[in-house]
TORKOL-4160 file (C-alpha; in steps of 0.2 Angstrom, whole numbers, padded with zeros to 4 digits, m for minus):
80
<pt num="1" X="0356" Y="0446" Z="0509"/>
<pt num="2" X="0357" Y="0455" Z="0493"/>
<pt num="3" X="0347" Y="0446" Z="0478"/>
<pt num="4" X="0359" Y="0452" Z="0464"/>
<pt num="5" X="0361" Y="0442" Z="0451"/>
<pt num="6" X="0375" Y="0430" Z="0451"/>
<pt num="7" X="0379" Y="0433" Z="0431"/>
<pt num="8" X="0393" Y="0422" Z="0426"/>
<pt num="9" X="0400" Y="0421" Z="0444"/>
<pt num="10" X="0391" Y="0407" Z="0451"/>
<pt num="11" X="0400" Y="0395" Z="0445"/>
<pt num="12" X="0416" Y="0400" Z="0453"/>
<pt num="13" X="0407" Y="0404" Z="0469"/>
<pt num="14" X="0400" Y="0387" Z="0471"/>
<pt num="15" X="0415" Y="0378" Z="0467"/>
<pt num="16" X="0429" Y="0384" Z="0479"/>
<pt num="17" X="0414" Y="0387" Z="0493"/>
<pt num="18" X="0409" Y="0370" Z="0492"/>
<pt num="19" X="0426" Y="0365" Z="0490"/>
<pt num="20" X="0431" Y="0372" Z="0507"/>
<pt num="21" X="0417" Y="0366" Z="0514"/>
<pt num="22" X="0417" Y="0349" Z="0509"/>
<pt num="23" X="0437" Y="0350" Z="0516"/>
<pt num="24" X="0432" Y="0354" Z="0532"/>
<pt num="25" X="0419" Y="0339" Z="0532"/>
<pt num="26" X="0403" Y="0351" Z="0534"/>
<pt num="27" X="0386" Y="0350" Z="0527"/>
<pt num="28" X="0376" Y="0365" Z="0522"/>
<pt num="29" X="0369" Y="0365" Z="0539"/>
<pt num="30" X="0385" Y="0364" Z="0548"/>
<pt num="31" X="0393" Y="0380" Z="0541"/>
<pt num="32" X="0375" Y="0389" Z="0542"/>
<pt num="33" X="0374" Y="0386" Z="0562"/>
<pt num="34" X="0392" Y="0391" Z="0564"/>
<pt num="35" X="0389" Y="0407" Z="0555"/>
<pt num="36" X="0373" Y="0410" Z="0562"/>
<pt num="37" X="0362" Y="0408" Z="0545"/>
<pt num="38" X="0349" Y="0398" Z="0540"/>
<pt num="39" X="0353" Y="0384" Z="0529"/>
<pt num="40" X="0344" Y="0388" Z="0514"/>
<pt num="41" X="0353" Y="0409" Z="0514"/>
<pt num="42" X="0369" Y="0396" Z="0516"/>
<pt num="43" X="0362" Y="0385" Z="0500"/>
<pt num="44" X="0359" Y="0402" Z="0491"/>
<pt num="45" X="0375" Y="0410" Z="0494"/>
<pt num="46" X="0384" Y="0394" Z="0489"/>
<pt num="47" X="0374" Y="0393" Z="0472"/>
<pt num="48" X="0378" Y="0409" Z="0468"/>
<pt num="49" X="0360" Y="0416" Z="0470"/>
<pt num="50" X="0361" Y="0427" Z="0484"/>
<pt num="51" X="0378" Y="0437" Z="0490"/>
<pt num="52" X="0381" Y="0438" Z="0508"/>
<pt num="53" X="0381" Y="0454" Z="0518"/>
<pt num="54" X="0397" Y="0461" Z="0522"/>
<pt num="55" X="0397" Y="0453" Z="0540"/>
<pt num="56" X="0390" Y="0437" Z="0535"/>
<pt num="57" X="0402" Y="0435" Z="0523"/>
<pt num="58" X="0415" Y="0438" Z="0537"/>
<pt num="59" X="0407" Y="0424" Z="0547"/>
<pt num="60" X="0407" Y="0412" Z="0534"/>
<pt num="61" X="0426" Y="0414" Z="0531"/>
<pt num="62" X="0430" Y="0413" Z="0548"/>
<pt num="63" X="0421" Y="0396" Z="0550"/>
<pt num="64" X="0427" Y="0390" Z="0533"/>
<pt num="65" X="0446" Y="0397" Z="0535"/>
<pt num="66" X="0446" Y="0409" Z="0520"/>
<pt num="67" X="0451" Y="0426" Z="0516"/>
<pt num="68" X="0436" Y="0435" Z="0515"/>
<pt num="69" X="0442" Y="0444" Z="0500"/>
<pt num="70" X="0439" Y="0428" Z="0490"/>
<pt num="71" X="0419" Y="0433" Z="0490"/>
<pt num="72" X="0424" Y="0451" Z="0480"/>
<pt num="73" X="0440" Y="0444" Z="0471"/>
<pt num="74" X="0427" Y="0430" Z="0461"/>
<pt num="75" X="0412" Y="0444" Z="0460"/>
<pt num="76" X="0423" Y="0455" Z="0453"/>
<pt num="77" X="0430" Y="0442" Z="0441"/>
<pt num="78" X="0413" Y="0437" Z="0435"/>
<pt num="79" X="0408" Y="0454" Z="0431"/>
<pt num="80" X="0424" Y="0457" Z="0419"/>
């Protein structure tokens, strides 16, 4: 997991990722376990503190049922 600053994108990432997790009725720990990462790592991703490695992003997308490109779209929008 990289420790890139989240700039302006943290709120966007946090919002949609939290919404998807809650819609699935899952806790941070459940999502993390299903994706094979620690709960603190997932927390950091959800809060925009860290950005997931591509393989982790792919696992999170599969667990929560979203298009993997969503991580990168939000990241790009936050930088412009």
